[in-house]
C-alpha positions as CSV (number, residue, x, y, z in Angstrom):
1,E,37.3,187.0,-22.5
2,A,39.0,183.7,-21.7
3,R,41.5,185.5,-19.4
4,E,38.6,187.3,-17.5
5,E,36.8,184.0,-17.1
6,A,39.9,182.4,-15.7
7,V,40.7,185.2,-13.3
8,N,37.1,185.4,-12.0
9,S,36.3,181.7,-12.0
10,P,34.9,180.0,-8.8
11,A,37.4,178.8,-6.3
12,M,38.8,175.3,-6.6
13,D,38.8,173.0,-3.6
14,L,42.5,173.1,-2.7
15,K,41.9,171.5,0.7
16,L,42.7,174.7,2.5
17,S,39.3,175.1,4.2
18,G,39.5,175.7,8.0
19,K,43.3,176.4,7.9
20,V,44.8,179.6,9.2
21,A,47.0,182.1,7.2
22,I,48.9,185.2,8.0
23,V,48.9,187.6,5.1
24,T,51.1,190.7,5.3
25,G,50.5,193.8,3.2
26,A,46.9,192.7,3.0
27,S,45.2,196.1,2.8
28,R,45.5,196.6,-0.9
29,G,46.9,195.4,-4.2
30,I,48.3,191.9,-4.4
31,G,48.0,191.3,-0.7
32,R,44.3,192.1,-0.8
33,A,43.7,189.8,-3.7
34,I,45.6,187.0,-1.8
35,A,43.4,187.5,1.2
36,Q,40.2,187.3,-1.0
37,M,41.4,184.2,-2.7
38,L,42.4,182.4,0.5
39,A,39.1,183.4,2.1
40,A,37.3,182.0,-0.9
41,E,39.1,178.7,-0.2
42,G,37.8,178.7,3.3
43,M,40.9,179.8,5.2
44,K,40.8,181.9,8.4
45,L,42.9,185.0,8.1
46,S,45.2,187.1,10.1
47,L,45.4,190.3,8.1
48,V,48.4,192.5,8.6
49,A,49.2,196.0,7.3
50,R,49.6,199.5,8.5
51,S,46.2,200.8,7.5
52,K,43.5,199.7,10.0
53,D,40.7,201.3,8.1
54,Q,41.5,199.4,4.9
55,L,42.0,196.2,6.8
56,D,38.7,196.6,8.6
57,E,36.9,197.2,5.3
58,L,38.5,194.1,3.8
59,A,37.7,191.9,6.8
60,K,34.0,193.0,6.6
61,S,33.8,192.1,3.0
62,L,35.1,188.5,3.6
63,T,33.0,185.6,4.6
64,T,35.5,184.0,6.9
65,D,36.9,184.6,10.4
66,C,39.5,187.4,10.3
67,L,41.9,189.0,12.7
68,V,42.9,192.5,11.9
69,Q,46.4,193.6,12.9
70,A,47.3,197.1,12.0
71,V,51.1,197.1,12.7
72,D,54.3,198.4,11.1
73,L,56.5,195.4,10.5
74,R,59.5,197.6,10.2
75,K,59.5,197.7,14.0
76,P,61.1,194.5,15.3
77,D,58.7,194.2,18.3
78,S,55.6,194.1,16.1
79,V,56.5,190.7,14.6
80,A,56.1,188.7,17.8
81,A,52.9,190.5,18.5
82,V,51.5,189.4,15.1
83,V,52.3,185.8,15.7
84,D,51.2,185.8,19.3
85,A,47.8,187.4,18.5
86,T,47.2,184.9,15.7
87,M,48.0,182.0,17.9
88,K,45.8,183.4,20.7
89,K,42.8,183.7,18.4
90,F,43.2,180.6,16.1
91,G,45.6,178.3,18.0
92,V,47.5,177.4,14.8
93,I,49.3,178.8,11.9
94,D,49.2,176.8,8.6
95,L,50.4,179.4,6.2
96,L,52.5,182.6,6.2
97,V,52.4,184.9,3.2
98,N,55.2,187.5,3.3
99,N,53.9,190.1,0.9
100,A,54.5,193.5,2.6
101,G,57.2,195.7,1.3
102,A,57.8,198.4,-1.3
103,T,61.2,199.9,-2.4
104,K,62.1,203.2,-3.9
105,R,63.2,203.6,-7.5
106,G,65.7,206.2,-8.6
107,V,69.2,207.1,-9.7
108,F,71.6,205.1,-7.6
109,F,73.7,208.2,-6.7
110,E,70.7,210.1,-5.5
111,L,69.3,207.4,-3.1
112,P,70.3,208.2,0.5
113,D,71.0,205.5,3.1
114,A,67.6,206.1,4.6
115,D,65.9,204.8,1.4
116,W,68.1,201.7,1.5
117,E,67.4,201.1,5.2
118,D,63.7,201.5,4.7
119,G,63.6,199.2,1.7
120,F,65.3,196.4,3.6
121,A,63.5,197.1,6.9
122,L,60.1,196.0,5.7
123,K,60.5,193.7,2.8
124,F,63.6,191.8,3.9
125,F,63.8,192.1,7.7
126,G,60.1,192.1,8.2
127,S,59.7,188.9,6.3
128,M,62.8,187.4,7.9
129,R,61.6,188.2,11.5
130,L,58.1,187.0,10.8
131,T,59.3,183.8,9.4
132,R,61.6,183.2,12.4
133,A,58.8,183.9,14.8
134,A,56.2,181.7,13.0
135,W,58.5,178.8,12.2
136,K,57.9,176.7,15.3
137,H,54.1,177.0,14.8
138,L,54.5,176.1,11.1
139,M,56.6,173.1,12.2
140,A,53.7,172.0,14.4
141,S,51.1,172.3,11.7
142,R,53.4,171.0,8.9
143,G,52.6,174.3,7.3
144,S,54.1,176.4,4.5
145,I,55.4,179.9,3.6
146,V,54.9,181.8,0.3
147,N,57.2,184.8,-0.2
148,I,56.0,187.5,-2.7
149,I,59.3,188.9,-4.0
150,G,59.6,190.2,-7.6
151,I,61.5,189.8,-10.8
152,G,63.7,192.8,-10.0
153,G,65.8,190.3,-8.1
154,R,66.4,188.3,-11.3
155,T,67.6,191.0,-13.6
156,G,69.6,194.1,-12.6
157,N,68.2,197.5,-13.5
158,A,70.0,200.8,-13.0
159,D,66.8,202.5,-11.6
160,F,65.9,199.6,-9.3
161,T,69.1,199.1,-7.3
162,I,67.3,199.0,-3.9
163,G,64.4,196.8,-5.0
164,G,66.7,194.5,-7.0
165,S,69.1,194.0,-4.0
166,V,66.2,193.4,-1.6
167,N,64.6,190.9,-3.9
168,A,67.8,189.1,-4.5
169,A,68.3,188.8,-0.8
170,C,64.8,187.5,-0.3
171,R,65.3,184.9,-3.1
172,L,68.5,183.6,-1.3
173,L,66.7,183.5,2.0
174,T,63.9,181.5,0.5
175,K,66.4,178.9,-0.8
176,A,68.3,178.8,2.5
177,L,65.1,178.3,4.5
178,A,63.9,175.6,2.1
179,D,67.1,173.7,3.0
180,R,66.1,174.0,6.7
181,G,62.5,173.2,5.9
182,V,63.4,169.7,4.6
183,K,64.5,168.8,8.1
184,D,61.7,170.7,10.0
185,G,58.8,169.8,7.7
186,V,58.0,173.4,6.6
187,R,57.5,174.1,2.9
188,I,58.7,177.4,1.6
189,N,58.3,178.8,-1.9
190,A,58.3,182.2,-3.6
191,I,56.6,184.1,-6.4
192,N,58.3,186.7,-8.5
193,P,55.5,188.9,-9.9
194,G,56.3,191.1,-12.9
195,F,54.1,194.1,-13.7
196,I,50.8,193.6,-11.9
197,K,47.9,196.0,-12.2
198,T,48.0,197.7,-8.8
199,E,47.9,201.3,-7.7
200,R,51.7,201.7,-8.2
201,L,51.4,200.4,-11.8
202,E,48.4,202.6,-12.5
203,T,50.5,205.6,-11.5
204,R,53.3,204.6,-13.9
205,V,50.7,204.1,-16.7
206,K,49.3,207.6,-16.1
207,T,52.8,209.1,-16.2
208,F,53.5,207.3,-19.4
209,A,50.2,208.5,-20.9
210,Q,51.0,212.1,-20.0
211,E,54.6,211.9,-21.3
212,H,53.4,210.4,-24.7
213,S,50.0,212.2,-25.0
214,L,48.1,208.9,-25.0
215,P,44.7,207.8,-23.6
216,L,45.1,205.5,-20.7
217,D,44.1,202.3,-22.4
218,Q,46.6,202.9,-25.3
219,A,49.3,203.9,-22.8
220,E,48.8,200.6,-20.9
221,V,49.1,198.6,-24.1
222,Q,52.2,200.4,-25.2
223,L,53.9,200.3,-21.8
224,A,53.3,196.6,-21.6
225,K,54.8,196.2,-25.1
226,A,57.8,198.3,-24.1
227,T,58.5,195.9,-21.2
228,G,58.3,192.9,-23.5
229,V,55.0,191.4,-22.4
230,A,51.6,191.1,-24.1
231,R,49.7,192.5,-21.1
232,F,50.1,193.3,-17.5
233,G,49.1,190.7,-14.8
234,E,46.1,190.8,-12.5
235,P,46.5,190.6,-8.7
236,A,44.1,187.6,-8.7
237,E,46.6,185.7,-10.9
238,V,49.2,186.1,-8.2
239,A,46.7,185.1,-5.6
240,S,45.8,181.9,-7.5
241,A,49.5,181.0,-7.5
242,V,49.7,181.6,-3.7
243,A,46.7,179.3,-3.1
244,F,48.2,176.6,-5.3
245,L,51.6,176.8,-3.6
246,A,50.0,176.7,-0.1
247,S,47.9,173.6,-1.0
248,P,48.6,169.9,-1.0
249,A,48.3,170.0,-4.8
250,S,51.8,171.5,-4.9
251,G,53.2,169.2,-2.1
252,Y,56.4,168.5,-3.9
253,C,57.1,172.2,-4.6
254,H,59.8,173.3,-2.1
255,G,62.3,176.1,-2.6
256,A,60.6,177.0,-5.9
257,L,61.0,180.5,-7.2
258,L,58.1,181.1,-9.6
259,D,58.4,183.9,-12.2
260,L,54.8,185.2,-12.7
261,D,55.7,187.9,-15.2
262,G,54.0,187.2,-18.6
263,G,57.4,186.1,-20.0
264,Q,59.3,189.3,-19.2
265,T,62.2,187.3,-17.7
266,R,63.9,185.5,-20.6
267,T,67.0,184.3,-18.9
268,L,67.5,180.8,-17.6
């Protein structure tokens, strides 16, 4: 009950009201929760994903000014269009949340080059290009960037070679750009979510339930236990961390890599 209360509690005033954020991968899951949290804090949003219908539905549900941009960030030309359209509508960019990107799991020897190329194309190159395109505007606003990466870049796993490699590259890029950000006045931090209750995790829970002949609620508890955590995380918990890192309340956080994984990562 305490956890539900915390996740669903009213928004704090983090002094984000009236500011402008670009949120990628905003159509569902963690990205959708981030958009909802930032809207609750009064931010204007540029919502980016491939699904226009889902973005339109999200925009209509939010009580803030939104720009819907249904684009594929794997295409290099789409990045400049996202930044230009955001500047044309709002005239400023205060926050960039690089959240888009999914990678394929599987046996290393069975993953073709195309899967590797696709994994890097969206999550790494999409984020890198968008950061590069938005940087001058973030300098002007003394803004910030929050990268949503993942704990797969912290600990190697034989079935997560693509995702782990992409995540590790994103972690290094975050640190390198934080070094540049000291000079340019742009703060950049990252969040490494563990297992968060999104559609992808729901699919894994269902598979686990079928394999072990368990009801879904018991399967979720047992799968969480098998990964070394007490429970899975909520998208809203990641969103709360994004809002904090974007706010003046975390003004001395720079180049931070926050593990938000329920204690799954036990290494230093």
